[in-house]
DSSP file (Angstrom, degrees, kcal/mol; ACC not computed):
  #  RESIDUE AA STRUCTURE BP1 BP2  ACC     N-H-->O    O-->H-N    N-H-->O    O-->H-N    TCO  KAPPA ALPHA  PHI   PSI    X-CA   Y-CA   Z-CA
    1    1 A M              0   0    0      0, 0.0    94,-2.0     0, 0.0     2,-0.4   0.000 360.0 360.0 360.0 140.9   76.6   81.0   82.4
    2    2 A L  E     -A   94   0A   0     92,-0.2     2,-0.4    93,-0.1    92,-0.3  -0.845 360.0-159.2-100.6 137.6   77.6   84.2   84.2
    3    3 A R  E     -A   93   0A   0     90,-2.7    90,-2.8    -2,-0.4     2,-0.6  -0.933  18.9-125.2-120.4 140.7   79.7   86.8   82.5
    4    4 A I  E     +A   92   0A   0     -2,-0.4     2,-0.3    88,-0.2    88,-0.2  -0.771  39.5 180.0 -88.0 116.5   81.8   89.5   84.0
    5    5 A I  E     -A   91   0A   0     86,-3.4    86,-2.2    -2,-0.6     2,-0.3  -0.921  37.5-102.2-123.0 145.7   80.6   92.8   82.5
    6    6 A M  E     -A   90   0A   0     -2,-0.3    84,-0.3    84,-0.2     3,-0.1  -0.518  36.3-176.9 -63.9 120.6   81.7   96.4   83.0
    7    7 A K  E     -     0   0A   0     82,-2.4    97,-1.8     1,-0.3     2,-0.3   0.925  59.0 -31.0 -81.9 -56.9   79.0   97.9   85.3
    8    8 A S  E     -Ab  89 104A   0     81,-1.6    81,-2.4    95,-0.3    -1,-0.3  -0.942  55.3-159.1-156.8 168.0   80.3  101.6   85.4
    9    9 A K  E     -Ab  88 105A   0     95,-2.4    97,-2.9    -2,-0.3     2,-0.7  -0.965  21.3-136.1-160.9 152.1   83.3  103.7   85.2
   10   10 A V  E     -Ab  87 106A   0     77,-2.0    77,-2.0    -2,-0.3     2,-0.6  -0.942  37.3-152.3 -99.7 111.5   84.7  107.1   86.1
   11   11 A H  E     -Ab  86 107A   0     95,-3.0    97,-1.9    -2,-0.7    75,-0.2  -0.783  62.0  -2.5-102.9 125.3   86.6  108.2   83.1
   12   12 A G  E    S+     0   0A   0     73,-0.6    -1,-0.2    -2,-0.6    74,-0.2   0.799  78.4 165.7  83.3  28.2   89.5  110.5   83.0
   13   13 A A  E     -A   85   0A   0     72,-1.8    72,-3.6    -3,-0.5     2,-0.5  -0.465  32.1-129.7 -78.9 152.8   89.7  111.4   86.8
   14   14 A T  E     -A   84   0A   0     95,-0.3     2,-0.3    70,-0.2    70,-0.2  -0.920  18.0-117.7-110.6 125.1   92.7  113.1   88.0
   15   15 A V        +     0   0    0     68,-3.0    67,-3.0    -2,-0.5    68,-0.2  -0.390  31.4 178.9 -56.5 118.4   94.5  111.8   91.1
   16   16 A T        +     0   0    0     53,-1.9     2,-0.2    -2,-0.3    54,-0.2   0.784  61.0   8.8 -92.2 -31.7   94.5  114.5   93.8
   17   17 A E  E     -e   70   0B   0     52,-1.6    54,-2.0    63,-0.1     2,-0.3  -0.910  52.0-155.7-148.0 161.6   96.3  112.8   96.6
   18   18 A S  E     -e   71   0B   0     -2,-0.2     2,-0.3    52,-0.2    54,-0.2  -0.983   5.8-172.6-138.6 153.4   98.3  109.7   97.6
   19   19 A N  E >   -e   72   0B   0     52,-2.7    54,-2.3    -2,-0.3     3,-1.5  -0.702   5.4-179.8-142.9  88.6   98.6  108.3  101.2
   20   20 A L  T 3  S+     0   0    0     -2,-0.3    -1,-0.1     1,-0.3    56,-0.1   0.770  81.9  58.9 -62.8 -25.0  101.1  105.5  101.4
   21   21 A E  T 3  S+     0   0    0     52,-0.1    -1,-0.3    53,-0.0     2,-0.1   0.488  82.8 103.6 -89.8  -1.8  100.5  105.0  105.2
   22   22 A Y  S <  S-     0   0    0     -3,-1.5     3,-0.1    49,-0.1    52,-0.1  -0.366  84.3-115.5 -70.9 159.5   96.7  104.2  104.7
   23   23 A A  S    S-     0   0    0      1,-0.2     2,-0.2    50,-0.1    51,-0.1   0.577  70.7 -72.6 -77.0 -12.4   95.7  100.6  105.0
   24   24 A G  S    S+     0   0    0     -5,-0.2    49,-0.3    49,-0.1    -1,-0.2  -0.743  78.5  80.8 143.8 169.1   94.6  100.4  101.3
   25   25 A S  E     -F   72   0B   0     47,-0.5    47,-2.6    -2,-0.2     2,-0.4  -0.322  66.4 -82.1 101.1-171.6   91.9  101.5   98.8
   26   26 A I  E     -Fg  71  59B   0     32,-2.0    34,-1.8    45,-0.2     2,-0.4  -0.989  31.9-142.0-137.2 121.6   91.1  104.5   96.7
   27   27 A T  E     -Fg  70  60B   0     43,-2.3    43,-1.9    -2,-0.4     2,-0.4  -0.728  23.8-171.4 -85.2 134.6   89.1  107.3   98.2
   28   28 A I  E     -Fg  69  61B   0     32,-2.5    34,-4.0    -2,-0.4    41,-0.2  -0.997  34.1 -97.8-135.6 133.6   86.6  108.8   95.6
   29   29 A D  E >>  - g   0  62B   0     39,-2.5     4,-1.9    -2,-0.4     3,-0.9  -0.187  36.6-127.2 -44.8 128.9   84.4  111.9   95.9
   30   30 A A  H 3> S+     0   0    0     32,-1.3     4,-2.3     1,-0.3    34,-0.1   0.777 105.9  60.3 -56.5 -30.2   81.0  110.7   97.1
   31   31 A V  H 3> S+     0   0    0      1,-0.2     4,-2.0    32,-0.2    -1,-0.3   0.856 107.1  45.8 -70.1 -35.7   79.1  112.5   94.2
   32   32 A L  H <> S+     0   0    0     -3,-0.9     4,-1.9     2,-0.2    -2,-0.2   0.781 109.2  54.2 -85.5 -17.2   81.1  110.5   91.7
   33   33 A L  H  X>S+     0   0    0     -4,-1.9     5,-2.7     2,-0.2     4,-0.7   0.956 112.9  44.8 -65.3 -47.0   80.6  107.1   93.5
   34   34 A K  H ><5S+     0   0    0     -4,-2.3     3,-0.8     3,-0.2    -2,-0.2   0.910 113.3  49.6 -61.1 -40.8   76.8  107.8   93.4
   35   35 A A  H 3<5S+     0   0    0     -4,-2.0    -1,-0.2     1,-0.3    -2,-0.2   0.958 117.1  41.9 -62.7 -47.3   76.9  108.9   89.7
   36   36 A A  H 3<5S-     0   0    0     -4,-1.9    -1,-0.3    -5,-0.1    68,-0.2   0.469 110.1-122.7 -77.7  -3.2   78.8  105.8   88.8
   37   37 A D  T <<5 +     0   0    0     -3,-0.8     2,-0.4    -4,-0.7    -3,-0.2   0.939  60.5 147.5  55.8  50.8   76.7  103.5   91.0
   38   38 A I      < -     0   0    0     -5,-2.7    -1,-0.2    -6,-0.1    -2,-0.1  -0.976  37.1-145.1-117.7 131.7   79.8  102.3   92.9
   39   39 A F    >   -     0   0    0     -2,-0.4     3,-3.2     1,-0.1    20,-0.4  -0.680  27.6 -96.2 -96.2 143.5   79.3  101.4   96.6
   40   40 A P  T 3  S+     0   0    0      0, 0.0    20,-0.2     0, 0.0    -1,-0.1  -0.319 117.7  25.5 -50.8 134.6   81.9  102.0   99.4
   41   41 A G  T 3  S+     0   0    0     18,-3.5    19,-0.1     1,-0.3     2,-0.1   0.207  92.2 136.3  99.4 -20.1   83.7   98.8   99.8
   42   42 A E    <   -     0   0    0     -3,-3.2    17,-2.2    16,-0.1    -1,-0.3  -0.393  60.9-109.2 -72.3 143.2   83.0   97.7   96.2
   43   43 A R  E     -C   58   0A   0     15,-0.2    47,-0.4    -3,-0.1     2,-0.3  -0.461  43.5-178.8 -66.3 136.7   85.8   96.2   94.3
   44   44 A V  E     -C   57   0A   0     13,-3.3    13,-2.5    -2,-0.2     2,-0.4  -0.968  26.9-137.5-134.9 155.7   87.3   98.4   91.5
   45   45 A Q  E     -CD  56  88A   0     43,-2.7    43,-3.2    -2,-0.3     2,-0.4  -0.874  19.5-159.8-103.6 139.1   89.9   98.3   88.8
   46   46 A V  E     -CD  55  87A   0      9,-2.3     9,-2.2    -2,-0.4     2,-0.5  -0.999   3.2-164.3-127.8 131.7   91.9  101.5   88.5
   47   47 A V  E     -CD  54  86A   0     39,-2.5    39,-2.4    -2,-0.4     2,-0.7  -0.953  13.4-141.9-115.0 124.0   93.8  102.0   85.1
   48   48 A N  E  >  - D   0  85A   0      5,-3.3     4,-2.1    -2,-0.5     3,-0.3  -0.824   9.5-165.0 -89.9 114.9   96.5  104.7   85.1
   49   49 A L  T  4 S+     0   0    0     35,-2.4    36,-0.1    -2,-0.7    -1,-0.1   0.766  86.2  55.1 -62.4 -28.1   96.6  106.7   81.8
   50   50 A N  T  4 S+     0   0    0     34,-0.8    -1,-0.2     1,-0.1    35,-0.1   0.815 128.0   9.3 -82.2 -32.7  100.0  108.1   82.6
   51   51 A N  T  4 S-     0   0    0     -3,-0.3    -2,-0.2     2,-0.1    -1,-0.1   0.402  93.0-116.4-131.7   1.7  101.9  104.9   83.2
   52   52 A G     <  +     0   0    0     -4,-2.1    -3,-0.1     1,-0.2    -2,-0.0   0.373  60.3 151.1  83.3  -5.2   99.7  102.0   82.1
   53   53 A A        -     0   0    0     25,-0.2    -5,-3.3    -5,-0.1     2,-0.4  -0.294  25.9-164.6 -61.9 144.9   99.6  100.5   85.7
   54   54 A R  E     +C   47   0A   0     -7,-0.2     2,-0.3     2,-0.0    -7,-0.2  -0.996  13.5 164.8-132.3 133.5   96.4   98.5   86.6
   55   55 A L  E     -C   46   0A   0     -9,-2.2    -9,-2.3    -2,-0.4     2,-0.5  -0.990  27.9-133.1-146.9 163.0   95.3   97.5   89.9
   56   56 A E  E     +C   45   0A   0     -2,-0.3     2,-0.3   -11,-0.2   -11,-0.2  -0.930  39.2 129.2-117.5 135.6   92.4   96.3   91.9
   57   57 A T  E     -C   44   0A   0    -13,-2.5   -13,-3.3    -2,-0.5     2,-0.3  -0.806  50.1 -84.6-159.2-163.5   91.2   97.7   95.3
   58   58 A Y  E     -C   43   0A   0     -2,-0.3   -32,-2.0   -15,-0.3     2,-0.2  -0.886  37.0-111.3-125.0 152.1   88.0   98.8   96.9
   59   59 A A  E     -g   26   0B   0    -17,-2.2   -18,-3.5   -20,-0.4     2,-0.4  -0.548  22.4-167.0 -85.1 146.6   86.3  102.2   97.0
   60   60 A I  E     -g   27   0B   0    -34,-1.8   -32,-2.5    -2,-0.2     2,-0.4  -0.985  28.3-116.2-127.9 136.9   86.0  104.5  100.0
   61   61 A G  E     -g   28   0B   0     -2,-0.4   -32,-0.2   -34,-0.2     2,-0.2  -0.631  32.8-165.9 -72.8 120.4   83.6  107.4   99.9
   62   62 A G  E     -g   29   0B   0    -34,-4.0   -32,-1.3    -2,-0.4   -29,-0.1  -0.482  39.9 -57.3-102.6-176.9   85.2  110.8  100.1
   63   63 A E    >   -     0   0    0    -34,-0.2     3,-1.6    -2,-0.2     5,-0.4  -0.280  62.7-109.2 -52.6 128.8   83.7  114.2  100.8
   64   64 A A  T 3  S+     0   0    0      1,-0.2    -1,-0.1   -35,-0.2   -35,-0.1  -0.229  98.9   8.0 -66.4 152.8   81.1  115.1   98.3
   65   65 A N  T 3  S+     0   0    0      1,-0.1    -1,-0.2    -3,-0.1    -2,-0.1   0.650  95.7 113.9  52.8  16.6   82.0  117.8   95.8
   66   66 A S  S <  S-     0   0    0     -3,-1.6    -2,-0.1     2,-0.1    -1,-0.1   0.732  75.0-137.6 -87.7 -22.6   85.5  117.7   97.1
   67   67 A G        +     0   0    0     -4,-0.3   -53,-0.1     1,-0.2     2,-0.1   0.635  45.1 165.7  76.7  14.5   86.8  116.3   93.7
   68   68 A T        +     0   0    0     -5,-0.4   -39,-2.5   -52,-0.1    -1,-0.2  -0.418  21.5 165.7 -74.1 134.5   89.0  113.8   95.8
   69   69 A I  E     + F   0  28B   0    -41,-0.2   -53,-1.9    -2,-0.1   -52,-1.6  -0.808  19.2 175.7-144.8  94.8   90.7  110.8   94.1
   70   70 A C  E     -eF  17  27B   0    -43,-1.9   -43,-2.3    -2,-0.2     2,-0.5  -0.910  25.3-144.7-115.0 123.8   93.2  109.7   96.7
   71   71 A M  E     -eF  18  26B   0    -54,-2.0   -52,-2.7    -2,-0.6     2,-0.3  -0.724  25.6-165.2 -77.2 123.3   95.4  106.5   96.2
   72   72 A N  E >   -eF  19  25B   0    -47,-2.6     3,-1.2    -2,-0.5   -47,-0.5  -0.841  43.8 -13.9-120.7 149.8   95.9  104.8   99.6
   73   73 A G  G >  S-     0   0    0    -54,-2.3     3,-1.9    -2,-0.3     4,-0.2  -0.317 128.4  -8.0  62.3-138.8   98.3  102.2  100.8
   74   74 A A  G >  S+     0   0    0      1,-0.3     3,-2.1     2,-0.2     4,-0.4   0.803 127.0  70.3 -66.7 -26.1  100.2  100.2   98.1
   75   75 A A  G X> S+     0   0    0     -3,-1.2     3,-1.1     1,-0.3     4,-0.7   0.734  84.5  70.7 -66.0 -21.9   98.1  101.8   95.3
   76   76 A A  G <4 S+     0   0    0     -3,-1.9    -1,-0.3     1,-0.2    -2,-0.2   0.588  89.3  61.0 -68.1  -6.1   99.9  105.1   96.1
   77   77 A R  G <4 S+     0   0    0     -3,-2.1    -1,-0.2    -4,-0.2    -2,-0.2   0.683 106.0  47.3 -87.4 -19.8  103.0  103.5   94.6
   78   78 A L  T <4 S+     0   0    0     -3,-1.1     2,-0.3    -4,-0.4   -25,-0.2   0.558 118.4  27.3-103.7  -6.9  101.2  103.1   91.2
   79   79 A A     <  -     0   0    0     -4,-0.7    -1,-0.2   -29,-0.1    -8,-0.1  -0.958  65.7-166.3-154.5 133.8   99.5  106.5   90.7
   80   80 A E    >   -     0   0    0     -2,-0.3     3,-2.7    -3,-0.1   -65,-0.3  -0.834  44.5 -67.7-122.5 160.5  100.6  110.0   92.0
   81   81 A P  T 3  S+     0   0    0      0, 0.0   -65,-0.2     0, 0.0     3,-0.1  -0.155 123.3  28.7 -46.8 125.4   98.8  113.4   92.2
   82   82 A G  T 3  S+     0   0    0    -67,-3.0   -66,-0.1     1,-0.4     2,-0.1   0.069  89.1 123.0 102.6 -20.6   98.2  114.7   88.6
   83   83 A D    <   -     0   0    0     -3,-2.7   -68,-3.0   -68,-0.2    -1,-0.4  -0.460  61.1-127.9 -69.6 148.3   98.0  111.2   87.0
   84   84 A R  E     -A   14   0A   0    -70,-0.2   -35,-2.4    -2,-0.1   -34,-0.8  -0.804  33.0-176.9 -95.3 138.7   94.8  110.6   85.0
   85   85 A V  E     -AD  13  48A   0    -72,-3.6   -72,-1.8    -2,-0.4   -73,-0.6  -0.915  26.7-140.0-134.7 159.3   93.0  107.4   85.8
   86   86 A I  E     -AD  11  47A   0    -39,-2.4   -39,-2.5    -2,-0.3     2,-0.6  -0.994  17.6-156.5-115.3 130.1   89.9  105.3   84.9
   87   87 A I  E     -AD  10  46A   0    -77,-2.0   -77,-2.0    -2,-0.4     2,-0.4  -0.920  16.9-173.9-107.1 113.2   88.0  103.7   87.7
   88   88 A I  E     -AD   9  45A   0    -43,-3.2   -43,-2.7    -2,-0.6     2,-0.4  -0.917  14.4-171.5-119.6 136.2   86.0  100.6   86.7
   89   89 A S  E     -A    8   0A   0    -81,-2.4   -82,-2.4    -2,-0.4   -81,-1.6  -0.939  11.1-161.3-117.0 147.4   83.5   98.4   88.4
   90   90 A Y  E     -A    6   0A   0    -47,-0.4     2,-0.3    -2,-0.4   -84,-0.2  -0.685   2.9-162.8-118.6 169.9   82.1   95.1   87.0
   91   91 A C  E     -A    5   0A   0    -86,-2.2   -86,-3.4    -2,-0.2     2,-0.6  -0.922  25.2-111.7-143.9 163.6   79.1   93.0   87.8
   92   92 A L  E     -A    4   0A   0     -2,-0.3     2,-0.3   -88,-0.2   -88,-0.2  -0.920  37.2-178.3-107.7 122.5   78.2   89.5   87.0
   93   93 A L  E     -A    3   0A   0    -90,-2.8   -90,-2.7    -2,-0.6     2,-0.2  -0.832  30.9-113.8-109.5 146.5   75.2   89.0   84.5
   94   94 A D  E >>  -A    2   0A   0     -2,-0.3     3,-1.6   -92,-0.3     4,-1.1  -0.542  38.6-109.8 -58.7 141.2   73.5   86.0   83.2
   95   95 A S  H 3> S+     0   0    0    -94,-2.0     4,-0.6     1,-0.3     3,-0.3   0.843 121.0  54.8 -45.5 -37.9   74.1   85.6   79.4
   96   96 A K  H 34 S+     0   0    0      1,-0.2     4,-0.3   -95,-0.2    -1,-0.3   0.727 105.4  51.7 -73.4 -21.1   70.5   86.5   79.0
   97   97 A E  H X4 S+     0   0    0     -3,-1.6     3,-0.9     1,-0.2     4,-0.4   0.762  90.0  78.3 -86.9 -22.3   70.8   89.7   80.9
   98   98 A V  H >< S+     0   0    0     -4,-1.1     3,-1.5    -3,-0.3    -1,-0.2   0.871  87.3  55.5 -58.5 -43.3   73.8   91.1   79.0
   99   99 A S  T 3< S+     0   0    0     -4,-0.6    -1,-0.2     1,-0.3    -2,-0.1   0.772 111.9  44.3 -69.3 -23.7   71.9   92.4   75.8
  100  100 A G  T <  S+     0   0    0     -3,-0.9     2,-0.3    -4,-0.3    -1,-0.3   0.415  93.0 106.5 -98.4   8.8   69.5   94.5   77.9
  101  101 A F    <   -     0   0    0     -3,-1.5     2,-0.4    -4,-0.4    -8,-0.0  -0.670  48.5-167.3 -88.7 142.5   72.3   95.9   80.2
  102  102 A T        -     0   0    0     -2,-0.3     2,-0.2   -95,-0.0    -2,-0.0  -0.982  14.2-144.0-120.8 134.8   73.4   99.6   79.9
  103  103 A E        -     0   0    0     -2,-0.4     2,-0.5   -95,-0.0   -95,-0.3  -0.478  16.8-118.8 -87.1 165.1   76.7  100.5   81.8
  104  104 A K  E     -b    8   0A   0    -97,-1.8   -95,-2.4   -68,-0.2     2,-0.5  -0.951  24.5-168.1-111.3 124.0   77.1  103.9   83.3
  105  105 A I  E     -b    9   0A   0     -2,-0.5     2,-0.6   -97,-0.2   -95,-0.2  -0.941   0.5-169.1-109.4 121.5   80.1  106.2   82.0
  106  106 A V  E     -b   10   0A   0    -97,-2.9   -95,-3.0    -2,-0.5     2,-0.4  -0.969   6.7-164.5-111.9 110.6   80.9  109.2   84.2
  107  107 A A  E     -b   11   0A   0     -2,-0.6     8,-2.9   -97,-0.2     9,-0.9  -0.757  10.4-168.4 -91.0 137.7   83.2  111.5   82.3
  108  108 A V  B     -H  114   0C   0    -97,-1.9     6,-0.2    -2,-0.4     2,-0.1  -0.923  15.4-126.1-129.6 158.0   84.9  114.1   84.5
  109  109 A D    >   -     0   0    0      4,-2.6     3,-2.8    -2,-0.3   -95,-0.3  -0.276  50.7 -77.7 -89.3-180.0   87.0  117.3   83.8
  110  110 A K  T 3  S+     0   0    0      1,-0.3   -96,-0.1     2,-0.1    -1,-0.1   0.761 134.3  51.3 -54.0 -29.2   90.4  118.0   85.2
  111  111 A G  T 3  S-     0   0    0      2,-0.1    -1,-0.3   -98,-0.1     3,-0.1   0.231 120.0-110.6 -90.3  14.4   88.8  119.1   88.7
  112  112 A N  S <  S+     0   0    0     -3,-2.8     2,-0.4     1,-0.3   -45,-0.2   0.876  70.5 146.4  54.4  45.3   86.9  115.7   88.7
  113  113 A R        -     0   0    0     -4,-0.1    -4,-2.6   -46,-0.1     2,-0.3  -0.882  59.3 -96.1-103.0 144.2   83.6  117.4   88.2
  114  114 A I  B     +H  108   0C   0     -2,-0.4    -6,-0.3    -6,-0.2    -8,-0.0  -0.406  38.7 177.1 -70.2 123.9   81.1  115.5   86.1
  115  115 A K              0   0    0     -8,-2.9    -7,-0.2    -2,-0.3    -1,-0.2   0.874 360.0 360.0 -87.5 -41.3   81.1  116.6   82.5
  116  116 A R              0   0    0     -9,-0.9   -11,-0.1   -11,-0.0    -8,-0.1   0.178 360.0 360.0-159.5 360.0   78.4  114.0   81.3
């Protein structure tokens, strides 16, 4: 049996921009993507801590060390600059793999710099 397990997350990121005219996705600072083991194009869930909205989209790599968290396309309607979000990625694991698996949690400060 395969199970859907949280693989990694960027916790408490602050949305820096929104771009309604972009074709979709969320742009994330490349340093945060690497730390959270999220690939460009990978499916992510975004949870807005300000309004409770949840959405699924895909990640796009932003400029390294820019602190960018940009909501693009329709997602721009669900989070605006200043909102705090959690960005979560998932993986499929066989039931036997779950007990040995450790997720990656990347906590960030208000400038979207890694705290731990």
